[in-house]
PyMOL Python script that loads the backbone (N, CA, C, O; Angstrom):
from pymol import cmd

cmd.read_pdbstr("""\
ATOM      1  N   UNK A   1       0.631  -1.384   0.459  1.00  0.00           N
ATOM      2  CA  UNK A   1      -0.130  -0.078  -0.123  1.00  0.00           C
ATOM      3  C   UNK A   1       1.043   1.088  -0.264  1.00  0.00           C
ATOM      4  O   UNK A   1       2.195   0.995   0.158  1.00  0.00           O
ATOM      5  N   UNK A   2       0.437   2.237  -0.981  1.00  0.00           N
ATOM      6  CA  UNK A   2       1.409   3.408  -1.119  1.00  0.00           C
ATOM      7  C   UNK A   2       1.030   4.138   0.469  1.00  0.00           C
ATOM      8  O   UNK A   2       0.137   3.503   1.031  1.00  0.00           O
ATOM      9  N   UNK A   3       1.636   5.558   1.420  1.00  0.00           N
ATOM     10  CA  UNK A   3       1.764   5.819   2.073  1.00  0.00           C
ATOM     11  C   UNK A   3       1.764   7.127   1.546  1.00  0.00           C
ATOM     12  O   UNK A   3       2.047   7.355   0.370  1.00  0.00           O
ATOM     13  N   UNK A   4       1.376   8.231   2.587  1.00  0.00           N
ATOM     14  CA  UNK A   4       0.670   9.285   2.578  1.00  0.00           C
ATOM     15  C   UNK A   4       2.254   9.271   2.502  1.00  0.00           C
ATOM     16  O   UNK A   4       2.547   8.688   1.459  1.00  0.00           O
ATOM     17  N   UNK A   5       3.246   9.620   3.087  1.00  0.00           N
ATOM     18  CA  UNK A   5       4.257  10.322   2.576  1.00  0.00           C
ATOM     19  C   UNK A   5       5.147  10.052   0.903  1.00  0.00           C
ATOM     20  O   UNK A   5       5.541  10.945   0.153  1.00  0.00           O
ATOM     21  N   UNK A   6       5.201   9.376   0.809  1.00  0.00           N
ATOM     22  CA  UNK A   6       5.391   8.175  -0.547  1.00  0.00           C
ATOM     23  C   UNK A   6       4.300   9.316  -2.001  1.00  0.00           C
ATOM     24  O   UNK A   6       4.834   9.954  -2.908  1.00  0.00           O
ATOM     25  N   UNK A   7       3.449   9.259  -1.856  1.00  0.00           N
ATOM     26  CA  UNK A   7       2.703  10.184  -1.997  1.00  0.00           C
ATOM     27  C   UNK A   7       3.285  11.491  -2.416  1.00  0.00           C
ATOM     28  O   UNK A   7       4.018  11.619  -3.397  1.00  0.00           O
ATOM     29  N   UNK A   8       2.957  12.351  -1.703  1.00  0.00           N
ATOM     30  CA  UNK A   8       4.005  13.168  -1.288  1.00  0.00           C
ATOM     31  C   UNK A   8       4.954  13.608  -2.142  1.00  0.00           C
ATOM     32  O   UNK A   8       5.173  14.581  -2.865  1.00  0.00           O
ATOM     33  N   UNK A   9       5.654  12.156  -1.699  1.00  0.00           N
ATOM     34  CA  UNK A   9       6.748  12.824  -1.911  1.00  0.00           C
ATOM     35  C   UNK A   9       7.186  12.580  -3.658  1.00  0.00           C
ATOM     36  O   UNK A   9       8.106  13.340  -3.959  1.00  0.00           O
ATOM     37  N   UNK A  10       6.917  12.067  -4.340  1.00  0.00           N
ATOM     38  CA  UNK A  10       6.395  11.831  -5.716  1.00  0.00           C
ATOM     39  C   UNK A  10       6.035  13.091  -6.493  1.00  0.00           C
ATOM     40  O   UNK A  10       6.401  13.855  -7.386  1.00  0.00           O
ATOM     41  N   UNK A  11       4.834  12.759  -5.354  1.00  0.00           N
ATOM     42  CA  UNK A  11       3.810  14.776  -6.091  1.00  0.00           C
ATOM     43  C   UNK A  11       5.436  15.638  -6.475  1.00  0.00           C
ATOM     44  O   UNK A  11       5.793  15.814  -7.640  1.00  0.00           O
ATOM     45  N   UNK A  12       6.431  16.184  -5.026  1.00  0.00           N
ATOM     46  CA  UNK A  12       7.037  16.833  -5.203  1.00  0.00           C
ATOM     47  C   UNK A  12       7.847  16.835  -6.001  1.00  0.00           C
ATOM     48  O   UNK A  12       8.056  17.806  -6.729  1.00  0.00           O
ATOM     49  N   UNK A  13       8.530  15.680  -6.050  1.00  0.00           N
ATOM     50  CA  UNK A  13       9.545  15.714  -7.080  1.00  0.00           C
ATOM     51  C   UNK A  13       8.202  15.597  -8.895  1.00  0.00           C
ATOM     52  O   UNK A  13       9.256  15.584  -9.531  1.00  0.00           O
ATOM     53  N   UNK A  14       7.526  15.550  -9.571  1.00  0.00           N
ATOM     54  CA  UNK A  14       7.092  15.818 -10.145  1.00  0.00           C
ATOM     55  C   UNK A  14       6.806  17.030 -10.536  1.00  0.00           C
ATOM     56  O   UNK A  14       6.909  17.542 -11.650  1.00  0.00           O
ATOM     57  N   UNK A  15       6.417  17.478  -9.482  1.00  0.00           N
ATOM     58  CA  UNK A  15       5.870  19.336 -10.074  1.00  0.00           C
ATOM     59  C   UNK A  15       8.102  20.124 -10.208  1.00  0.00           C
ATOM     60  O   UNK A  15       8.797  20.985 -10.748  1.00  0.00           O
ATOM     61  N   UNK A  16       8.132  19.407  -9.621  1.00  0.00           N
ATOM     62  CA  UNK A  16       9.758  19.730  -9.496  1.00  0.00           C
ATOM     63  C   UNK A  16      10.238  19.280 -11.045  1.00  0.00           C
ATOM     64  O   UNK A  16      11.185  20.034 -11.272  1.00  0.00           O
ATOM     65  N   UNK A  17      10.093  18.627 -11.935  1.00  0.00           N
ATOM     66  CA  UNK A  17      10.734  18.110 -12.615  1.00  0.00           C
ATOM     67  C   UNK A  17       9.738  18.963 -13.984  1.00  0.00           C
ATOM     68  O   UNK A  17      10.202  19.255 -15.086  1.00  0.00           O
ATOM     69  N   UNK A  18       8.383  19.210 -13.544  1.00  0.00           N
ATOM     70  CA  UNK A  18       7.313  19.838 -14.590  1.00  0.00           C
ATOM     71  C   UNK A  18       8.096  21.123 -14.836  1.00  0.00           C
ATOM     72  O   UNK A  18       8.327  21.451 -15.999  1.00  0.00           O
ATOM     73  N   UNK A  19       8.640  22.081 -13.533  1.00  0.00           N
ATOM     74  CA  UNK A  19       9.104  23.338 -13.578  1.00  0.00           C
ATOM     75  C   UNK A  19      10.580  23.158 -13.957  1.00  0.00           C
ATOM     76  O   UNK A  19      11.101  24.118 -14.525  1.00  0.00           O
ATOM     77  N   UNK A  20      11.334  22.070 -13.727  1.00  0.00           N
ATOM     78  CA  UNK A  20      13.212  22.719 -14.658  1.00  0.00           C
ATOM     79  C   UNK A  20      12.560  21.988 -15.871  1.00  0.00           C
ATOM     80  O   UNK A  20      13.561  22.070 -16.583  1.00  0.00           O
ATOM     81  N   UNK A  21      11.371  21.127 -16.911  1.00  0.00           N
ATOM     82  CA  UNK A  21      11.080  20.744 -18.149  1.00  0.00           C
ATOM     83  C   UNK A  21      10.989  22.467 -18.367  1.00  0.00           C
ATOM     84  O   UNK A  21      11.811  23.026 -19.093  1.00  0.00           O
ATOM     85  N   UNK A  22       9.948  23.204 -17.689  1.00  0.00           N
ATOM     86  CA  UNK A  22       9.060  23.845 -19.094  1.00  0.00           C
ATOM     87  C   UNK A  22       9.923  25.450 -18.417  1.00  0.00           C
ATOM     88  O   UNK A  22       9.380  26.549 -18.523  1.00  0.00           O
ATOM     89  N   UNK A  23      11.257  25.259 -17.777  1.00  0.00           N
ATOM     90  CA  UNK A  23      11.652  26.619 -17.877  1.00  0.00           C
ATOM     91  C   UNK A  23      12.589  26.979 -19.426  1.00  0.00           C
ATOM     92  O   UNK A  23      11.798  27.348 -20.294  1.00  0.00           O
ATOM     93  N   UNK A  24      13.482  26.960 -19.730  1.00  0.00           N
ATOM     94  CA  UNK A  24      13.539  26.863 -21.205  1.00  0.00           C
ATOM     95  C   UNK A  24      12.425  27.602 -21.741  1.00  0.00           C
ATOM     96  O   UNK A  24      12.407  28.825 -21.877  1.00  0.00           O
ATOM     97  N   UNK A  25      11.109  26.476 -22.163  1.00  0.00           N
ATOM     98  CA  UNK A  25      10.351  27.381 -22.781  1.00  0.00           C
ATOM     99  C   UNK A  25       9.545  28.488 -22.516  1.00  0.00           C
ATOM    100  O   UNK A  25       8.922  29.047 -23.419  1.00  0.00           O
ATOM    101  N   UNK A  26       9.493  28.952 -21.033  1.00  0.00           N
ATOM    102  CA  UNK A  26       9.170  29.953 -21.008  1.00  0.00           C
ATOM    103  C   UNK A  26       9.822  31.369 -20.233  1.00  0.00           C
ATOM    104  O   UNK A  26       9.358  32.395 -19.735  1.00  0.00           O
ATOM    105  N   UNK A  27      11.129  30.790 -20.441  1.00  0.00           N
ATOM    106  CA  UNK A  27      11.878  32.152 -20.079  1.00  0.00           C
ATOM    107  C   UNK A  27      12.349  32.442 -21.670  1.00  0.00           C
ATOM    108  O   UNK A  27      12.672  33.604 -21.919  1.00  0.00           O
ATOM    109  N   UNK A  28      12.418  31.310 -22.922  1.00  0.00           N
ATOM    110  CA  UNK A  28      12.004  32.362 -24.521  1.00  0.00           C
ATOM    111  C   UNK A  28      10.934  33.006 -24.729  1.00  0.00           C
ATOM    112  O   UNK A  28      10.861  33.933 -25.537  1.00  0.00           O
ATOM    113  N   UNK A  29      10.048  32.620 -24.073  1.00  0.00           N
ATOM    114  CA  UNK A  29       9.111  32.908 -24.089  1.00  0.00           C
ATOM    115  C   UNK A  29       8.247  34.951 -23.642  1.00  0.00           C
ATOM    116  O   UNK A  29       7.426  35.819 -23.940  1.00  0.00           O
ATOM    117  N   UNK A  30       9.645  34.388 -22.517  1.00  0.00           N
ATOM    118  CA  UNK A  30       9.435  36.170 -21.736  1.00  0.00           C
ATOM    119  C   UNK A  30      10.535  37.225 -22.313  1.00  0.00           C
ATOM    120  O   UNK A  30      10.279  38.419 -22.467  1.00  0.00           O
ATOM    121  N   UNK A  31      11.612  36.715 -22.568  1.00  0.00           N
ATOM    122  CA  UNK A  31      12.914  37.647 -23.371  1.00  0.00           C
ATOM    123  C   UNK A  31      11.960  37.742 -24.401  1.00  0.00           C
ATOM    124  O   UNK A  31      11.143  38.660 -24.333  1.00  0.00           O
ATOM    125  N   UNK A  32      11.915  36.819 -25.502  1.00  0.00           N
ATOM    126  CA  UNK A  32      11.266  37.360 -26.861  1.00  0.00           C
ATOM    127  C   UNK A  32       9.822  38.116 -26.760  1.00  0.00           C
ATOM    128  O   UNK A  32       9.251  38.586 -27.744  1.00  0.00           O
ATOM    129  N   UNK A  33       9.284  38.168 -25.349  1.00  0.00           N
ATOM    130  CA  UNK A  33       7.937  39.253 -25.497  1.00  0.00           C
ATOM    131  C   UNK A  33       8.630  40.213 -24.646  1.00  0.00           C
ATOM    132  O   UNK A  33       7.956  41.223 -24.854  1.00  0.00           O
ATOM    133  N   UNK A  34       9.493  40.531 -23.865  1.00  0.00           N
ATOM    134  CA  UNK A  34       9.886  41.946 -24.452  1.00  0.00           C
ATOM    135  C   UNK A  34      10.771  42.346 -24.820  1.00  0.00           C
ATOM    136  O   UNK A  34      11.297  43.438 -24.603  1.00  0.00           O
ATOM    137  N   UNK A  35      11.211  41.125 -25.727  1.00  0.00           N
ATOM    138  CA  UNK A  35      11.993  42.472 -26.471  1.00  0.00           C
ATOM    139  C   UNK A  35      11.184  42.693 -27.858  1.00  0.00           C
ATOM    140  O   UNK A  35      11.421  43.617 -28.636  1.00  0.00           O
ATOM    141  N   UNK A  36      10.019  41.528 -28.078  1.00  0.00           N
ATOM    142  CA  UNK A  36       9.230  42.496 -28.700  1.00  0.00           C
ATOM    143  C   UNK A  36       8.248  43.479 -28.190  1.00  0.00           C
ATOM    144  O   UNK A  36       7.624  43.924 -29.153  1.00  0.00           O
ATOM    145  N   UNK A  37       8.033  43.762 -27.587  1.00  0.00           N
ATOM    146  CA  UNK A  37       7.175  44.889 -26.632  1.00  0.00           C
ATOM    147  C   UNK A  37       8.078  45.961 -26.585  1.00  0.00           C
ATOM    148  O   UNK A  37       7.612  47.079 -26.805  1.00  0.00           O
ATOM    149  N   UNK A  38       9.266  45.850 -26.345  1.00  0.00           N
ATOM    150  CA  UNK A  38      10.129  47.194 -26.272  1.00  0.00           C
ATOM    151  C   UNK A  38      10.654  47.813 -27.922  1.00  0.00           C
ATOM    152  O   UNK A  38      11.092  48.963 -27.965  1.00  0.00           O
ATOM    153  N   UNK A  39      10.577  47.017 -29.172  1.00  0.00           N
ATOM    154  CA  UNK A  39      10.705  47.083 -29.811  1.00  0.00           C
ATOM    155  C   UNK A  39       9.055  48.027 -30.946  1.00  0.00           C
ATOM    156  O   UNK A  39       8.816  48.754 -31.911  1.00  0.00           O
ATOM    157  N   UNK A  40       8.491  47.328 -29.946  1.00  0.00           N
ATOM    158  CA  UNK A  40       7.080  48.586 -29.654  1.00  0.00           C
ATOM    159  C   UNK A  40       6.784  49.577 -29.648  1.00  0.00           C
ATOM    160  O   UNK A  40       6.141  50.332 -30.377  1.00  0.00           O
ATOM    161  N   UNK A  41       7.555  49.631 -28.264  1.00  0.00           N
ATOM    162  CA  UNK A  41       6.715  50.813 -27.827  1.00  0.00           C
ATOM    163  C   UNK A  41       8.288  52.027 -28.326  1.00  0.00           C
ATOM    164  O   UNK A  41       8.129  53.208 -28.015  1.00  0.00           O
ATOM    165  N   UNK A  42       9.413  51.712 -28.918  1.00  0.00           N
ATOM    166  CA  UNK A  42      10.273  51.907 -29.396  1.00  0.00           C
ATOM    167  C   UNK A  42       9.278  52.804 -30.532  1.00  0.00           C
ATOM    168  O   UNK A  42       9.109  54.010 -30.348  1.00  0.00           O
ATOM    169  N   UNK A  43       8.780  52.242 -31.462  1.00  0.00           N
ATOM    170  CA  UNK A  43       8.699  52.400 -32.597  1.00  0.00           C
ATOM    171  C   UNK A  43       6.969  52.724 -33.240  1.00  0.00           C
ATOM    172  O   UNK A  43       6.429  52.957 -34.322  1.00  0.00           O
ATOM    173  N   UNK A  44       6.641  52.582 -32.000  1.00  0.00           N
ATOM    174  CA  UNK A  44       5.242  53.115 -32.007  1.00  0.00           C
ATOM    175  C   UNK A  44       3.786  52.128 -32.368  1.00  0.00           C
ATOM    176  O   UNK A  44       2.564  52.265 -32.295  1.00  0.00           O
ATOM    177  N   UNK A  45       4.937  50.906 -32.865  1.00  0.00           N
ATOM    178  CA  UNK A  45       4.065  49.915 -34.167  1.00  0.00           C
ATOM    179  C   UNK A  45       2.904  49.357 -32.686  1.00  0.00           C
ATOM    180  O   UNK A  45       3.141  49.443 -31.481  1.00  0.00           O
ATOM    181  N   UNK A  46       2.024  48.964 -33.183  1.00  0.00           N
ATOM    182  CA  UNK A  46       0.778  48.543 -31.639  1.00  0.00           C
ATOM    183  C   UNK A  46       0.160  47.595 -33.019  1.00  0.00           C
ATOM    184  O   UNK A  46      -0.755  48.074 -33.687  1.00  0.00           O
ATOM    185  N   UNK A  47       0.849  45.985 -33.429  1.00  0.00           N
ATOM    186  CA  UNK A  47       0.076  45.879 -34.414  1.00  0.00           C
ATOM    187  C   UNK A  47       0.478  44.238 -33.052  1.00  0.00           C
ATOM    188  O   UNK A  47       1.586  44.081 -32.541  1.00  0.00           O
ATOM    189  N   UNK A  48      -1.012  43.095 -32.734  1.00  0.00           N
ATOM    190  CA  UNK A  48      -1.285  42.125 -32.885  1.00  0.00           C
ATOM    191  C   UNK A  48      -0.605  41.117 -32.601  1.00  0.00           C
ATOM    192  O   UNK A  48      -0.248  40.533 -31.578  1.00  0.00           O
ATOM    193  N   UNK A  49      -0.397  40.933 -34.479  1.00  0.00           N
ATOM    194  CA  UNK A  49       0.558  39.730 -34.747  1.00  0.00           C
ATOM    195  C   UNK A  49       1.720  39.428 -34.412  1.00  0.00           C
ATOM    196  O   UNK A  49       2.075  38.296 -34.083  1.00  0.00           O
ATOM    197  N   UNK A  50       2.693  40.791 -34.484  1.00  0.00           N
ATOM    198  CA  UNK A  50       3.758  40.994 -33.886  1.00  0.00           C
ATOM    199  C   UNK A  50       3.944  40.381 -32.902  1.00  0.00           C
ATOM    200  O   UNK A  50       4.684  39.400 -32.974  1.00  0.00           O
ATOM    201  N   UNK A  51       3.479  40.660 -31.935  1.00  0.00           N
ATOM    202  CA  UNK A  51       4.319  39.783 -30.373  1.00  0.00           C
ATOM    203  C   UNK A  51       3.501  38.609 -30.004  1.00  0.00           C
ATOM    204  O   UNK A  51       3.429  38.056 -28.907  1.00  0.00           O
ATOM    205  N   UNK A  52       2.711  38.235 -31.455  1.00  0.00           N
ATOM    206  CA  UNK A  52       2.512  36.598 -31.674  1.00  0.00           C
ATOM    207  C   UNK A  52       3.045  35.398 -31.964  1.00  0.00           C
ATOM    208  O   UNK A  52       3.053  34.310 -31.388  1.00  0.00           O
ATOM    209  N   UNK A  53       3.626  35.936 -33.275  1.00  0.00           N
ATOM    210  CA  UNK A  53       4.465  35.288 -34.098  1.00  0.00           C
ATOM    211  C   UNK A  53       5.688  34.867 -33.892  1.00  0.00           C
ATOM    212  O   UNK A  53       6.009  33.680 -33.844  1.00  0.00           O
ATOM    213  N   UNK A  54       6.553  35.968 -33.736  1.00  0.00           N
ATOM    214  CA  UNK A  54       8.056  35.642 -32.663  1.00  0.00           C
ATOM    215  C   UNK A  54       7.835  35.003 -31.477  1.00  0.00           C
ATOM    216  O   UNK A  54       8.845  34.385 -31.141  1.00  0.00           O
ATOM    217  N   UNK A  55       6.963  34.898 -30.730  1.00  0.00           N
ATOM    218  CA  UNK A  55       6.574  34.715 -29.311  1.00  0.00           C
ATOM    219  C   UNK A  55       6.601  32.648 -29.827  1.00  0.00           C
ATOM    220  O   UNK A  55       7.015  31.577 -29.383  1.00  0.00           O
ATOM    221  N   UNK A  56       5.992  33.104 -30.785  1.00  0.00           N
ATOM    222  CA  UNK A  56       4.830  30.871 -31.277  1.00  0.00           C
ATOM    223  C   UNK A  56       6.322  30.809 -31.803  1.00  0.00           C
ATOM    224  O   UNK A  56       7.107  30.420 -30.938  1.00  0.00           O
ATOM    225  N   UNK A  57       6.741  31.030 -32.716  1.00  0.00           N
ATOM    226  CA  UNK A  57       8.268  30.401 -33.434  1.00  0.00           C
ATOM    227  C   UNK A  57       9.658  30.540 -31.889  1.00  0.00           C
ATOM    228  O   UNK A  57      10.273  29.533 -31.537  1.00  0.00           O
ATOM    229  N   UNK A  58       9.817  31.501 -31.418  1.00  0.00           N
ATOM    230  CA  UNK A  58      10.651  30.945 -30.547  1.00  0.00           C
ATOM    231  C   UNK A  58      10.632  29.897 -29.213  1.00  0.00           C
ATOM    232  O   UNK A  58      11.502  29.870 -28.343  1.00  0.00           O
ATOM    233  N   UNK A  59       9.664  29.211 -29.256  1.00  0.00           N
ATOM    234  CA  UNK A  59       8.925  28.680 -28.058  1.00  0.00           C
ATOM    235  C   UNK A  59       9.071  27.527 -29.134  1.00  0.00           C
ATOM    236  O   UNK A  59       9.579  26.493 -28.700  1.00  0.00           O
ATOM    237  N   UNK A  60       8.636  27.544 -30.727  1.00  0.00           N
ATOM    238  CA  UNK A  60       8.612  26.082 -30.749  1.00  0.00           C
ATOM    239  C   UNK A  60      10.478  25.954 -31.273  1.00  0.00           C
ATOM    240  O   UNK A  60      10.850  24.949 -30.665  1.00  0.00           O
ATOM    241  N   UNK A  61      11.375  26.354 -31.861  1.00  0.00           N
ATOM    242  CA  UNK A  61      12.520  26.583 -31.864  1.00  0.00           C
ATOM    243  C   UNK A  61      12.877  26.116 -30.694  1.00  0.00           C
ATOM    244  O   UNK A  61      13.054  24.900 -30.770  1.00  0.00           O
ATOM    245  N   UNK A  62      13.021  26.441 -29.883  1.00  0.00           N
ATOM    246  CA  UNK A  62      13.309  25.654 -28.003  1.00  0.00           C
ATOM    247  C   UNK A  62      12.891  24.410 -28.169  1.00  0.00           C
ATOM    248  O   UNK A  62      13.415  23.306 -28.016  1.00  0.00           O
ATOM    249  N   UNK A  63      11.793  24.808 -28.528  1.00  0.00           N
ATOM    250  CA  UNK A  63      11.291  23.188 -28.211  1.00  0.00           C
ATOM    251  C   UNK A  63      11.715  22.212 -28.716  1.00  0.00           C
ATOM    252  O   UNK A  63      12.343  21.306 -28.167  1.00  0.00           O
ATOM    253  N   UNK A  64      11.513  22.276 -29.438  1.00  0.00           N
ATOM    254  CA  UNK A  64      12.669  21.624 -31.193  1.00  0.00           C
ATOM    255  C   UNK A  64      14.192  21.540 -30.544  1.00  0.00           C
ATOM    256  O   UNK A  64      14.808  20.632 -31.103  1.00  0.00           O
ATOM    257  N   UNK A  65      14.737  21.999 -29.851  1.00  0.00           N
ATOM    258  CA  UNK A  65      16.238  22.362 -29.624  1.00  0.00           C
ATOM    259  C   UNK A  65      16.173  21.289 -27.695  1.00  0.00           C
ATOM    260  O   UNK A  65      16.954  20.395 -27.368  1.00  0.00           O
ATOM    261  N   UNK A  66      15.290  21.709 -27.058  1.00  0.00           N
ATOM    262  CA  UNK A  66      14.853  20.879 -25.837  1.00  0.00           C
ATOM    263  C   UNK A  66      14.196  19.846 -25.997  1.00  0.00           C
ATOM    264  O   UNK A  66      14.278  18.986 -25.119  1.00  0.00           O
ATOM    265  N   UNK A  67      13.810  19.740 -26.526  1.00  0.00           N
ATOM    266  CA  UNK A  67      13.162  17.789 -26.864  1.00  0.00           C
ATOM    267  C   UNK A  67      13.389  16.717 -25.817  1.00  0.00           C
ATOM    268  O   UNK A  67      12.817  16.114 -24.909  1.00  0.00           O
ATOM    269  N   UNK A  68      15.086  16.869 -26.752  1.00  0.00           N
ATOM    270  CA  UNK A  68      15.418  15.375 -26.055  1.00  0.00           C
ATOM    271  C   UNK A  68      15.581  15.664 -24.736  1.00  0.00           C
ATOM    272  O   UNK A  68      15.062  14.762 -24.078  1.00  0.00           O
ATOM    273  N   UNK A  69      16.095  16.561 -23.997  1.00  0.00           N
ATOM    274  CA  UNK A  69      16.432  16.907 -22.949  1.00  0.00           C
ATOM    275  C   UNK A  69      14.700  16.309 -21.914  1.00  0.00           C
ATOM    276  O   UNK A  69      14.400  15.298 -21.279  1.00  0.00           O
ATOM    277  N   UNK A  70      14.198  17.225 -22.161  1.00  0.00           N
ATOM    278  CA  UNK A  70      12.275  16.880 -21.531  1.00  0.00           C
ATOM    279  C   UNK A  70      12.461  15.190 -22.041  1.00  0.00           C
ATOM    280  O   UNK A  70      12.524  14.352 -21.141  1.00  0.00           O
ATOM    281  N   UNK A  71      12.514  14.903 -22.937  1.00  0.00           N
ATOM    282  CA  UNK A  71      12.275  13.555 -22.711  1.00  0.00           C
ATOM    283  C   UNK A  71      13.100  12.545 -22.442  1.00  0.00           C
ATOM    284  O   UNK A  71      12.837  11.346 -22.535  1.00  0.00           O
ATOM    285  N   UNK A  72      14.176  13.076 -22.081  1.00  0.00           N
ATOM    286  CA  UNK A  72      15.735  12.321 -21.154  1.00  0.00           C
ATOM    287  C   UNK A  72      14.980  11.903 -20.086  1.00  0.00           C
ATOM    288  O   UNK A  72      14.849  10.754 -19.665  1.00  0.00           O
ATOM    289  N   UNK A  73      14.305  13.319 -19.521  1.00  0.00           N
ATOM    290  CA  UNK A  73      14.037  13.720 -18.046  1.00  0.00           C
ATOM    291  C   UNK A  73      12.538  12.927 -17.365  1.00  0.00           C
ATOM    292  O   UNK A  73      12.270  12.535 -16.230  1.00  0.00           O
ATOM    293  N   UNK A  74      11.920  12.926 -18.404  1.00  0.00           N
ATOM    294  CA  UNK A  74      10.473  12.174 -18.060  1.00  0.00           C
ATOM    295  C   UNK A  74      10.697  11.092 -17.829  1.00  0.00           C
ATOM    296  O   UNK A  74      10.039  10.679 -16.875  1.00  0.00           O
ATOM    297  N   UNK A  75      11.997   9.681 -18.703  1.00  0.00           N
ATOM    298  CA  UNK A  75      11.572   8.358 -18.827  1.00  0.00           C
ATOM    299  C   UNK A  75      12.309   8.537 -17.133  1.00  0.00           C
ATOM    300  O   UNK A  75      11.645   8.720 -16.113  1.00  0.00           O
ATOM    301  N   UNK A  76      13.280   8.465 -17.176  1.00  0.00           N
ATOM    302  CA  UNK A  76      14.330   8.842 -16.226  1.00  0.00           C
ATOM    303  C   UNK A  76      13.199   8.788 -14.387  1.00  0.00           C
ATOM    304  O   UNK A  76      13.267   8.170 -13.325  1.00  0.00           O
ATOM    305  N   UNK A  77      12.302   9.847 -15.009  1.00  0.00           N
ATOM    306  CA  UNK A  77      11.913   9.808 -13.883  1.00  0.00           C
ATOM    307  C   UNK A  77      10.591   9.008 -13.289  1.00  0.00           C
ATOM    308  O   UNK A  77      10.045   8.964 -12.187  1.00  0.00           O
ATOM    309  N   UNK A  78      10.277   8.202 -14.993  1.00  0.00           N
ATOM    310  CA  UNK A  78       9.267   7.066 -14.887  1.00  0.00           C
ATOM    311  C   UNK A  78       9.988   5.567 -14.247  1.00  0.00           C
ATOM    312  O   UNK A  78       9.457   4.789 -13.454  1.00  0.00           O
ATOM    313  N   UNK A  79      11.340   5.465 -14.866  1.00  0.00           N
ATOM    314  CA  UNK A  79      11.714   4.428 -14.801  1.00  0.00           C
ATOM    315  C   UNK A  79      12.653   4.587 -13.774  1.00  0.00           C
ATOM    316  O   UNK A  79      13.251   3.582 -13.391  1.00  0.00           O
ATOM    317  N   UNK A  80      12.946   5.946 -13.129  1.00  0.00           N
ATOM    318  CA  UNK A  80      13.116   5.262 -11.420  1.00  0.00           C
ATOM    319  C   UNK A  80      11.948   5.570 -10.154  1.00  0.00           C
ATOM    320  O   UNK A  80      11.753   4.822  -9.196  1.00  0.00           O
ATOM    321  N   UNK A  81      11.541   6.315 -10.311  1.00  0.00           N
ATOM    322  CA  UNK A  81      10.371   6.530  -9.661  1.00  0.00           C
ATOM    323  C   UNK A  81       8.946   5.509  -9.982  1.00  0.00           C
ATOM    324  O   UNK A  81       8.828   4.331  -9.644  1.00  0.00           O
ATOM    325  N   UNK A  82       8.036   6.263 -10.656  1.00  0.00           N
ATOM    326  CA  UNK A  82       6.815   5.294 -10.800  1.00  0.00           C
ATOM    327  C   UNK A  82       6.741   4.279 -11.253  1.00  0.00           C
ATOM    328  O   UNK A  82       5.917   3.511 -10.756  1.00  0.00           O
ATOM    329  N   UNK A  83       7.885   3.644 -12.843  1.00  0.00           N
ATOM    330  CA  UNK A  83       7.045   2.036 -12.780  1.00  0.00           C
ATOM    331  C   UNK A  83       7.769   1.330 -11.289  1.00  0.00           C
ATOM    332  O   UNK A  83       7.401   0.208 -10.941  1.00  0.00           O
ATOM    333  N   UNK A  84       9.197   2.379 -10.174  1.00  0.00           N
ATOM    334  CA  UNK A  84       8.860   0.862  -9.085  1.00  0.00           C
ATOM    335  C   UNK A  84       7.161   0.883  -7.878  1.00  0.00           C
ATOM    336  O   UNK A  84       6.574   0.042  -7.197  1.00  0.00           O
ATOM    337  N   UNK A  85       6.947   2.545  -8.243  1.00  0.00           N
ATOM    338  CA  UNK A  85       5.857   1.975  -7.385  1.00  0.00           C
ATOM    339  C   UNK A  85       5.334   1.360  -7.177  1.00  0.00           C
ATOM    340  O   UNK A  85       5.157   0.518  -6.296  1.00  0.00           O
ATOM    341  N   UNK A  86       4.572   2.013  -8.862  1.00  0.00           N
ATOM    342  CA  UNK A  86       2.979   1.202  -9.096  1.00  0.00           C
ATOM    343  C   UNK A  86       2.783  -1.055  -9.349  1.00  0.00           C
ATOM    344  O   UNK A  86       1.767  -1.750  -9.340  1.00  0.00           O
ATOM    345  N   UNK A  87       5.070  -1.651  -9.629  1.00  0.00           N
ATOM    346  CA  UNK A  87       5.410  -2.651  -9.299  1.00  0.00           C
ATOM    347  C   UNK A  87       5.151  -3.330  -8.123  1.00  0.00           C
ATOM    348  O   UNK A  87       4.745  -4.480  -7.959  1.00  0.00           O
ATOM    349  N   UNK A  88       5.539  -2.165  -7.047  1.00  0.00           N
ATOM    350  CA  UNK A  88       5.367  -2.668  -5.839  1.00  0.00           C
ATOM    351  C   UNK A  88       6.867  -2.657  -4.969  1.00  0.00           C
ATOM    352  O   UNK A  88       7.106  -2.982  -3.806  1.00  0.00           O
ATOM    353  N   UNK A  89       7.679  -2.184  -5.960  1.00  0.00           N
ATOM    354  CA  UNK A  89       9.212  -2.451  -5.097  1.00  0.00           C
ATOM    355  C   UNK A  89       9.766  -1.126  -4.774  1.00  0.00           C
ATOM    356  O   UNK A  89      10.952  -0.884  -4.997  1.00  0.00           O
ATOM    357  N   UNK A  90       8.821  -0.094  -4.165  1.00  0.00           N
ATOM    358  CA  UNK A  90       9.116   0.948  -4.095  1.00  0.00           C
ATOM    359  C   UNK A  90       9.664   0.454  -2.327  1.00  0.00           C
ATOM    360  O   UNK A  90      10.166   1.294  -1.580  1.00  0.00           O
TER     361      UNK A  90
END
""", "prot")
cmd.dss("prot")
cmd.show_as("cartoon", "prot")
cmd.util.cbc("prot")
cmd.orient("prot")
């Protein structure tokens, strides 16, 4: 039977891994948004697609580049934590 402490520890690890995996994408979205916002403020261009398209392109590129890291991190978490819990070998 799964103890309450093991449940919360596993949940804490899963949330931390979610944070680690999302950091590259969120950082690039923040930097791109700030850069485009600064550009819009300096040039007085208030086009809505100007904020959306560069941010989307940057997020897709970073996702493509960091996909191996994300996959490796999730597979490692499942192999070392989730599967032993499911099989009862915790």
